[in-house]
N, C-alpha and C positions, 0 to 999 in steps of 0.2 A: 613310870612304866609306859611303854607304847607298843602298839602292834600295827603292822601294815598288812592289809588284806591283799595287796597287789605288789608285785616286785618292781614294777616300773611306775613312771609318773604319767600314765594315761589320764586324760581329763576325767575327773570324778573318782580317781583312785582314793581309797579310804584309809585313814590313819587314826587310831584311837589312842588317846592318852588317858591314863587313870591318875587323877590327882585328888588326894584326900578321900579316896574311895569312890569318887564320882567319875564317870566316863565322859570324855570330851571327844566326840567323833568329828574329824575334819575331812574335807574333800579337797583334792588337788586341783588347782586352776593353773594350767600351763601358761607360759608366755604366749602372747598373741596380739592380733590386731582386730579391732571391732569398731562398729559404728555406735558411738555414744550419743544419746539424745533421741529425738523423735522426728520422723518425716512430717512435713507440713500437713499431710492429709490424715494423720492419726487422730481418731476421735478422742476428745478430752485433753488435747495437747495444750500446754502452757508456753508462754513466750520465753521462759528460761531454759527450754529444752533443745536449744539449737543443735542440729545434727552435725557431727564432726567425727573424723577418724581419729582413733586413739590406739597407740601401741604400748602394751605393757611388756617391758623387756625382761622382767623377772617373774617367775612363777611364785605362787603362794598357796598356803592351805587356808581354807575358810571353814569356820564351824558349821556343821551340818544344820544346826537350828539356832535360833536366838538363845542367849544365855538364859537358862531356866532358874527358877527360884532355888531349886536344890543346889545347882552349881554355885550361885551367888552366896547363899547362906553358908555353904560349907567352907568358903574362903573368908568371908567377911564377918561371919558370926551373927548376922542380922538379915532380916528380910523387909525391905521398905515397901513392898508391893501393896496395892489396894485390893486386888483380887488375889486369893490365896490358893495355892496348890503347887506341890513340888515340881510338877511337869509343866506348869504354866510359865510363860516367859516372865522374867523379872521386869518390873516397871517401877515408875516413880524413882528413876535414877537419872541424875544429871551428869554432866561431863566430868567434874571433879571426882564424883563417886566412881565413875567408870575407870578413870585413869588410876585411881587407887587400887581398884580390883585388878586391873591389868598388871600393875607393879607387883602385887602380892602373888598373882598367878605366875609371873615370870620367875619369881624367887622359888616357887614350888617346882616349876618346870626345870630350872637350873640347867639350861642347855646353852652352851656358848655359841652354837651355830644357828639358833633360832630365837625369834623374839615375838611375843604376843602383843598385839596392838588392835586398835580399831581399824577397819578398812578405810582406804581413801574412797572417795565417790567413784572413781574410775574402777577400782577393784570391786566395789560393791556391784556396780551395774554389769561389769564384765562377768562376774560370778553368777549374777541373777539371770542374765541372758543365756549364758552357756551355749553360745553359738546360734541362738535363735533371734528373731527380730519382731515377733508379735508382742502386743502389750503385756501379755501374761505368758511369756515363753511360747508354748505351742498352742495357746488358747486365746480367744478374743474376750473371754469372760473370766472373772476372778474365781468363780465358784469352784472349779476343780482344784485350784492350787492355794486358796487363801481365804481369810476372814475379813470382811468389810462391813460397813453399815448395813448392807443389803442382806447379809446372811449370818452375822456374828451374834445376834440376840443381845447386843449391848454389853458384851463381856469378852475377855480374852479366852483362848482355848488352849488345851494341851498341845505342845509342839508335835510336829511330824504326824498330824492326823490327815492332812490333805496330800495330794500327789506331789512328789519331789520334782525338781526340774531335771533336765537331761544329765546333769552332773551329780544328781543325788542330794541336792540341797533343798531344804524345806523352809516354808513360812517366810518366803521373800516378799510375799504380797499380803498386806494386812496383818492382823493380830496385834503387833506393836510397831510403831515407827522405830527405825534403827539409826543410832548416831553414827556419823562418819567423822574422820579427822579434819576434813576441809572446812575452811570458812566459807560461808554461803555468799556467792556473787555470780554474775553472769560468767559463762564459760570464756576463758581467755584465748581459746584456740590452741593451747599447748597440746602437742601431739604425743610426746614421749613421756610416759610415767607421770601424768599430771597429778598434782597434789593441791590444787586450788591456789588462792591468792597467798603470797608469801607473808603478808602482814596481817595483823589482827583486825578483824572487822566486828560487826555487831552480833552476827548470828553464825552458828555452826550448821552444817548440812545434816539433814535427816532423810532417810529413804524408806520406801516400801509401803507407806500407809499404815493404817491401824484399824482396829475393830470398830471405831466410830467414824471412819472416813469413807466417803463414797468410793466406789470402785475405780473411778478415773484417777483418784489420788494414789491408788495402790499400783499403778502401772510401773513397768520396769524403769522408765525414764523420769517419773515424777519426782520433783524435788521440793524440799521444805527447809526454811531457815528457822532456827530456834535459838534463843539465848542459851549459852552454856550452863546457866544456873537453873534452867527450867526443870520442874519436877511435875510430871503428869502420869496418870494411870494408863496412858497410851504410848509412853516413850520407853523403849527398851534398847537392846543392842546385841550384836554378835561380834565375835572376834576373828582376827586372822593371825596366822602364824607365818611370819616372814623369814625366809632364810637370810642369814647375815653374810652376804657375799656381793 
């Protein structure tokens, strides 16, 4: 079952699916062009954040929050998290576990026109920035929008407690790192719908920082590489719904 609170695909339009009695709210991210990476003068910048223009030719829906423990357990029948609470982000999930979850959720969705997946790095940063260019959307500090080493009290927090970004998306900064589809490597300069290196490498990309990471690691452009098998209480994920066209 789904409901759409807006009739058109304006940025941030909301669509809610109910699967196994649990709501999955998505926000629409239209096709567009943006600057991915970081200007040379941004505080906290790392060398792997080269600024470059990217065009996403297809719009997509992104989950309003990270996958919660309630969402994960309703589909998989178990909760691997170290911190416990149904509205806390699920953590201690590695890439194989996440791909299994996405496969199960696609079966429940049963939509021939849409497919649930992890976001690419470009999708993630595009959705995070939502037309802005500051390290934390419209802010220079993480405090209004997320949870980091400086303010999280060494634990995860229920989702959607801080301010959303301009497209209505929560928890993009801190709380838990979020897995992406791409293998981690320096940017190739690919401009159209980049999806990272085509071959398997050592690490997969993670974005957004976490409750135990300093604020500079939680910036919109900050990147991390992690083994696909890694399981930590600061690693979670969110999903996208890609139209099949």
